[in-house]
KOLLODO-144344 format. One record per residue: residue number from 1; residue in three letters; chain; x, y, z of N, C-alpha, C, O in turn. Coordinates in Angstrom, 1 decimal. Layout:
N
SITE     k     r   c     n_xx     n_yy     n_zz    ca_xx    ca_yy    ca_zz     c_xx     c_yy     c_zz     o_xx     o_yy     o_zz
SITE   NUM   ALA   A        X        Y        Z        X        Y        Z        X        Y        Z        X        Y        Z
...
***
This chain:
109
SITE     k     r   c     n_xx     n_yy     n_zz    ca_xx    ca_yy    ca_zz     c_xx     c_yy     c_zz     o_xx     o_yy     o_zz
SITE     1   MET   A      8.1     11.4      3.3      6.9     11.1      2.6      7.1     11.0      1.1      6.4     10.2      0.4
SITE     2   LYS   A      8.1     11.6      0.5      8.4     11.5     -0.9      8.5     10.1     -1.4      7.9      9.8     -2.5
SITE     3   PRO   A      9.3      9.2     -0.7      9.4      7.8     -1.2      8.0      7.1     -1.3      7.7      6.4     -2.2
SITE     4   ALA   A      7.2      7.4     -0.3      5.8      6.8     -0.3      5.0      7.3     -1.4      4.2      6.6     -2.1
SITE     5   TRP   A      5.1      8.6     -1.7      4.3      9.2     -2.7      4.7      8.7     -4.1      3.9      8.4     -5.0
SITE     6   ASP   A      6.0      8.7     -4.3      6.6      8.2     -5.6      6.1      6.7     -5.8      5.8      6.3     -6.9
SITE     7   LYS   A      6.1      5.9     -4.8      5.7      4.5     -4.9      4.2      4.5     -5.2      3.8      3.6     -6.1
SITE     8   LEU   A      3.4      5.4     -4.6      2.0      5.4     -5.0      1.7      5.8     -6.4      0.9      5.3     -7.1
SITE     9   MET   A      2.5      6.8     -6.9      2.4      7.3     -8.3      2.7      6.1     -9.2      2.0      5.9    -10.2
SITE    10   ALA   A      3.8      5.3     -8.9      4.1      4.2     -9.7      3.0      3.1     -9.7      2.8      2.5    -10.7
SITE    11   GLU   A      2.4      2.9     -8.6      1.3      1.9     -8.4      0.2      2.3     -9.4     -0.5      1.3     -9.9
SITE    12   TYR   A     -0.1      3.5     -9.6     -1.3      4.0    -10.4     -0.9      4.5    -11.7     -1.8      5.0    -12.4
SITE    13   LYS   A      0.3      4.4    -12.1      0.8      5.0    -13.4      0.0      4.5    -14.6     -0.1      5.3    -15.6
SITE    14   ASP   A     -0.5      3.3    -14.6     -1.3      2.8    -15.8     -2.8      2.9    -15.6     -3.5      2.4    -16.4
SITE    15   SER   A     -3.3      3.5    -14.5     -4.7      3.6    -14.3     -5.4      4.5    -15.3     -4.9      5.6    -15.6
SITE    16   LYS   A     -6.5      4.0    -15.8     -7.4      4.8    -16.6     -8.4      5.7    -15.9     -9.0      6.6    -16.4
SITE    17   ASP   A     -8.5      5.4    -14.6     -9.5      6.1    -13.8     -8.9      7.0    -12.7     -9.6      7.9    -12.2
SITE    18   VAL   A     -7.7      6.8    -12.3     -7.1      7.5    -11.2     -5.8      8.2    -11.6     -5.0      7.5    -12.2
SITE    19   LEU   A     -5.6      9.4    -11.2     -4.4     10.1    -11.5     -3.7     10.5    -10.2     -4.3     11.2     -9.3
SITE    20   ILE   A     -2.5     10.0     -9.9     -1.8     10.4     -8.8     -0.6     11.2     -9.3      0.2     10.7    -10.1
SITE    21   GLY   A     -0.4     12.4     -8.9      0.7     13.2     -9.5      1.2     14.2     -8.4      0.7     14.2     -7.3
SITE    22   ASP   A      2.2     15.0     -8.8      2.7     16.0     -7.9      3.0     17.2     -8.6      3.2     17.2     -9.9
SITE    23   ALA   A      3.1     18.3     -7.9      3.4     19.6     -8.5      4.4     20.3     -7.6      4.2     20.3     -6.4
SITE    24   ASP   A      5.4     21.0     -8.2      6.3     21.7     -7.4      5.8     23.2     -7.3      5.9     24.0     -8.2
SITE    25   CYS   A      5.3     23.5     -6.1      4.6     24.8     -5.8      5.7     25.9     -5.7      5.3     27.1     -5.6
SITE    26   THR   A      6.9     25.6     -5.7      7.9     26.6     -5.6      8.5     27.0     -7.0      9.3     27.9     -7.1
SITE    27   ALA   A      8.0     26.3     -8.0      8.6     26.5     -9.3      7.4     26.7    -10.3      6.6     27.5    -10.2
SITE    28   ASP   A      7.4     25.8    -11.4      6.5     25.9    -12.5      5.0     25.9    -12.1      4.1     26.5    -12.7
SITE    29   ALA   A      4.7     25.2    -11.0      3.3     25.0    -10.6      2.8     26.0     -9.6      1.7     25.8     -9.0
SITE    30   LYS   A      3.5     27.1     -9.4      3.2     28.0     -8.3      1.8     28.6     -8.5      1.0     28.7     -7.5
SITE    31   SER   A      1.4     29.0     -9.7      0.1     29.6     -9.9     -1.0     28.6     -9.7     -2.1     28.9     -9.1
SITE    32   LEU   A     -0.8     27.3    -10.1     -1.8     26.3     -9.8     -2.0     26.1     -8.3     -3.1     26.0     -7.9
SITE    33   CYS   A     -0.9     26.0     -7.6     -0.9     25.8     -6.2     -1.7     27.0     -5.5     -2.4     26.8     -4.5
SITE    34   GLU   A     -1.5     28.2     -5.9     -2.2     29.4     -5.4     -3.7     29.2     -5.7     -4.5     29.5     -4.8
SITE    35   GLU   A     -4.0     28.8     -6.9     -5.4     28.7     -7.3     -6.2     27.7     -6.5     -7.3     27.9     -6.2
SITE    36   ILE   A     -5.5     26.6     -6.1     -6.2     25.5     -5.4     -6.0     25.6     -3.8     -6.5     24.8     -3.1
SITE    37   GLY   A     -5.3     26.7     -3.4     -5.2     26.9     -2.0     -4.1     26.2     -1.2     -4.3     26.0      0.0
SITE    38   VAL   A     -3.1     25.9     -1.9     -1.9     25.2     -1.2     -1.2     26.3     -0.4     -0.8     27.3     -1.0
SITE    39   GLN   A     -1.1     26.1      0.9     -0.4     27.1      1.8      0.8     26.6      2.5      1.7     27.3      2.9
SITE    40   GLY   A      0.9     25.3      2.6      2.1     24.7      3.2      2.5     23.4      2.4      1.8     22.9      1.6
SITE    41   TYR   A      3.7     22.9      2.7      4.2     21.8      2.0      4.7     20.7      2.9      5.2     21.0      3.9
SITE    42   PRO   A      4.4     19.4      2.6      3.6     19.0      1.5      2.1     19.1      1.8      1.7     18.9      2.9
SITE    43   THR   A      1.4     19.3      0.8     -0.1     19.4      0.8     -0.6     18.3     -0.1     -0.1     18.2     -1.3
SITE    44   ILE   A     -1.6     17.5      0.3     -2.2     16.5     -0.6     -3.6     16.9     -0.8     -4.4     17.1      0.2
SITE    45   LYS   A     -4.1     17.0     -2.0     -5.4     17.3     -2.4     -6.0     16.1     -3.2     -5.2     15.4     -3.8
SITE    46   PHE   A     -7.3     15.9     -3.1     -7.9     14.8     -3.8     -9.3     15.2     -4.2     -9.9     16.1     -3.6
SITE    47   GLY   A     -9.9     14.5     -5.2    -11.3     14.6     -5.5    -11.5     15.3     -6.9    -10.6     15.3     -7.7
SITE    48   ASP   A    -12.7     15.8     -7.0    -13.1     16.5     -8.2    -12.1     17.7     -8.4    -12.0     18.5     -7.5
SITE    49   PRO   A    -11.5     17.8     -9.6    -10.6     18.9     -9.8    -11.2     20.3     -9.6    -10.5     21.3     -9.3
SITE    50   SER   A    -12.5     20.4     -9.7    -13.1     21.7     -9.5    -13.5     22.0     -8.0    -13.9     23.1     -7.7
SITE    51   ALA   A    -13.3     21.0     -7.2    -13.6     21.1     -5.8    -12.7     20.2     -5.0    -13.2     19.3     -4.3
SITE    52   LEU   A    -11.4     20.4     -5.1    -10.5     19.5     -4.4    -10.6     19.6     -2.8    -10.9     20.7     -2.3
SITE    53   GLU   A    -10.4     18.5     -2.2    -10.5     18.4     -0.7     -9.0     18.2     -0.2     -8.2     17.6     -0.9
SITE    54   ASP   A     -8.8     18.6      1.1     -7.5     18.4      1.7     -7.5     17.0      2.3     -8.5     16.5      2.9
SITE    55   TYR   A     -6.4     16.2      2.0     -6.2     14.9      2.6     -5.6     15.1      4.0     -4.6     15.8      4.2
SITE    56   GLN   A     -6.2     14.4      5.0     -5.7     14.6      6.4     -5.2     13.3      7.0     -4.9     13.2      8.2
SITE    57   GLY   A     -5.0     12.2      6.2     -4.6     10.9      6.7     -3.1     10.8      6.8     -2.3     11.8      6.7
SITE    58   GLY   A     -2.7      9.6      7.1     -1.3      9.3      7.3     -0.5      9.5      6.0     -1.0      9.5      4.9
SITE    59   ARG   A      0.8      9.7      6.2      1.7     10.0      5.1      2.6      8.8      4.6      3.5      9.0      3.8
SITE    60   ASP   A      2.4      7.6      5.2      3.1      6.4      4.8      2.4      5.8      3.7      1.2      6.1      3.4
SITE    61   PHE   A      3.1      4.9      3.0      2.5      4.3      1.7      1.2      3.6      2.0      0.3      3.7      1.3
SITE    62   ASP   A      1.2      2.8      3.1      0.0      2.0      3.3     -1.3      2.9      3.5     -2.3      2.6      3.1
SITE    63   SER   A     -1.1      4.0      4.3     -2.2      4.9      4.5     -2.6      5.6      3.2     -3.8      5.7      2.9
SITE    64   LEU   A     -1.6      6.0      2.4     -1.9      6.7      1.1     -2.6      5.7      0.2     -3.6      6.1     -0.5
SITE    65   LYS   A     -2.1      4.5      0.1     -2.7      3.5     -0.8     -4.2      3.1     -0.4     -5.0      3.0     -1.2
SITE    66   LYS   A     -4.4      3.0      0.9     -5.7      2.7      1.4     -6.7      3.8      1.0     -7.8      3.6      0.5
SITE    67   HIS   A     -6.3      5.1      1.2     -7.1      6.2      0.8     -7.4      6.2     -0.7     -8.5      6.3     -1.2
SITE    68   ALA   A     -6.3      6.0     -1.5     -6.5      5.9     -3.0     -7.5      4.8     -3.4     -8.3      5.0     -4.2
SITE    69   ASP   A     -7.3      3.6     -2.8     -8.2      2.5     -3.1     -9.6      2.7     -2.8    -10.5      2.2     -3.5
SITE    70   THR   A     -9.9      3.5     -1.7    -11.3      3.6     -1.2    -11.9      4.9     -1.7    -13.2      5.0     -1.8
SITE    71   LYS   A    -11.1      6.0     -1.9    -11.7      7.3     -2.2    -11.6      7.8     -3.6    -12.4      8.6     -4.0
SITE    72   LEU   A    -10.6      7.3     -4.3    -10.4      7.8     -5.7    -11.0      6.9     -6.7    -10.5      5.8     -7.0
SITE    73   LYS   A    -12.1      7.3     -7.2    -12.9      6.4     -8.1    -13.4      7.3     -9.2    -13.5      8.5     -9.1
SITE    74   PRO   A    -13.7      6.7    -10.4    -14.3      7.5    -11.4    -15.6      8.1    -11.0    -16.3      7.5    -10.2
SITE    75   SER   A    -15.9      9.2    -11.6    -17.2      9.9    -11.4    -17.9     10.2    -12.7    -17.4     10.0    -13.7
SITE    76   CYS   A    -19.1     10.7    -12.6    -19.9     11.0    -13.7    -19.1     12.0    -14.6    -18.7     13.1    -14.1
SITE    77   SER   A    -19.0     11.7    -15.9    -18.3     12.6    -16.8    -18.7     12.2    -18.2    -19.3     11.1    -18.4
SITE    78   PRO   A    -18.3     12.9    -19.2    -18.6     12.5    -20.6    -18.0     11.1    -20.9    -18.5     10.4    -21.8
SITE    79   SER   A    -16.9     10.8    -20.3    -16.2      9.5    -20.6    -16.7      8.4    -19.7    -16.3      7.3    -19.8
SITE    80   ASN   A    -17.5      8.8    -18.7    -18.1      7.8    -17.7    -19.6      8.0    -17.6    -20.1      8.1    -16.5
SITE    81   LEU   A    -20.3      8.0    -18.7    -21.8      8.3    -18.6    -22.5      7.2    -17.8    -23.6      7.6    -17.2
SITE    82   ALA   A    -22.0      6.0    -17.7    -22.7      5.0    -17.0    -22.8      5.3    -15.5    -23.6      4.8    -14.8
SITE    83   LEU   A    -21.9      6.2    -15.0    -21.9      6.6    -13.6    -22.8      7.8    -13.3    -22.9      8.3    -12.2
SITE    84   CYS   A    -23.5      8.3    -14.4    -24.3      9.5    -14.2    -25.8      9.2    -14.0    -26.3      8.1    -14.5
SITE    85   ASP   A    -26.5     10.0    -13.3    -28.0      9.8    -13.2    -28.6     10.4    -14.5    -27.9     11.0    -15.3
SITE    86   ASP   A    -29.9     10.2    -14.7    -30.5     10.5    -15.9    -30.4     12.0    -16.2    -30.2     12.4    -17.4
SITE    87   ALA   A    -30.5     12.9    -15.2    -30.5     14.3    -15.4    -29.1     14.7    -15.9    -29.0     15.5    -16.8
SITE    88   LYS   A    -28.0     14.2    -15.3    -26.7     14.5    -15.7    -26.4     14.0    -17.1    -25.7     14.7    -17.9
SITE    89   LYS   A    -26.9     12.8    -17.4    -26.7     12.2    -18.8    -27.3     13.2    -19.8    -26.7     13.4    -20.9
SITE    90   ALA   A    -28.5     13.6    -19.5    -29.2     14.5    -20.5    -28.5     15.8    -20.6    -28.4     16.3    -21.7
SITE    91   GLU   A    -28.0     16.4    -19.5    -27.2     17.6    -19.6    -25.9     17.4    -20.4    -25.6     18.3    -21.3
SITE    92   ILE   A    -25.2     16.4    -20.2    -24.0     16.1    -21.0    -24.3     15.9    -22.4    -23.6     16.4    -23.3
SITE    93   THR   A    -25.3     15.1    -22.7    -25.7     14.9    -24.1    -26.1     16.1    -24.8    -25.7     16.4    -26.0
SITE    94   LYS   A    -26.8     17.0    -24.2    -27.2     18.3    -24.7    -26.0     19.1    -25.1    -25.9     19.7    -26.1
SITE    95   LEU   A    -25.0     19.2    -24.2    -23.8     20.0    -24.4    -23.0     19.4    -25.5    -22.4     20.1    -26.3
SITE    96   GLN   A    -22.9     18.0    -25.6    -22.1     17.4    -26.6    -22.7     17.6    -28.0    -22.0     17.6    -29.0
SITE    97   GLU   A    -24.1     17.8    -28.1    -24.7     17.9    -29.4    -24.7     19.4    -29.9    -25.1     19.6    -31.0
SITE    98   MET   A    -24.2     20.3    -29.1    -24.1     21.7    -29.5    -23.0     21.9    -30.5    -22.0     21.1    -30.5
SITE    99   SER   A    -23.2     22.8    -31.4    -22.1     23.2    -32.3    -21.0     23.8    -31.6    -21.1     24.1    -30.4
SITE   100   ALA   A    -19.8     24.0    -32.2    -18.7     24.6    -31.5    -19.0     25.9    -30.8    -18.4     26.1    -29.7
SITE   101   GLY   A    -19.8     26.8    -31.3    -20.1     28.0    -30.7    -21.3     27.9    -29.7    -21.7     28.8    -29.0
SITE   102   GLY   A    -21.9     26.7    -29.7    -23.1     26.5    -28.9    -23.0     26.8    -27.5    -23.9     27.5    -26.9
SITE   103   PRO   A    -22.1     26.2    -26.8    -22.0     26.4    -25.3    -21.9     27.9    -24.9    -22.5     28.3    -24.0
SITE   104   ASP   A    -21.1     28.6    -25.7    -20.9     30.1    -25.4    -22.2     30.8    -25.6    -22.6     31.7    -24.8
SITE   105   THR   A    -23.0     30.5    -26.6    -24.3     31.2    -26.9    -25.3     30.7    -25.9    -26.3     31.5    -25.7
SITE   106   ALA   A    -25.2     29.6    -25.3    -26.2     29.1    -24.3    -26.0     29.8    -22.9    -26.9     29.7    -22.1
SITE   107   ILE   A    -24.9     30.4    -22.7    -24.6     31.1    -21.4    -25.3     32.4    -21.3    -25.2     33.2    -22.2
SITE   108   THR   A    -26.1     32.6    -20.3    -26.8     33.9    -20.1    -26.4     34.5    -18.8    -26.0     33.8    -17.8
SITE   109   THR   A    -26.4     35.8    -18.7    -26.1     36.5    -17.5    -27.3     37.3    -17.0    -27.2     37.9    -15.9
***
């Protein structure tokens, strides 16, 4: 699978919207892998960084590329406001307009 994954990373290396990367869960990225629930190797995760999903498709280049082309797309964010609905746009704008200490003072428990 490594050659197919490396080819996919090369294919998307200049993308402004999609990040294809890898992490060595046996070395420097061990804490990251534990945090996102990697239990076996190789594991492929995709989607919103705060809610990653497990990839269950084929491990050849064509399968990986098809998945990337159809599932990995920009989503609503401060850098992609055009993809947000009106409520999300308003929420992002409100947060962006806060002073540096604003978001912390807006959090209530």
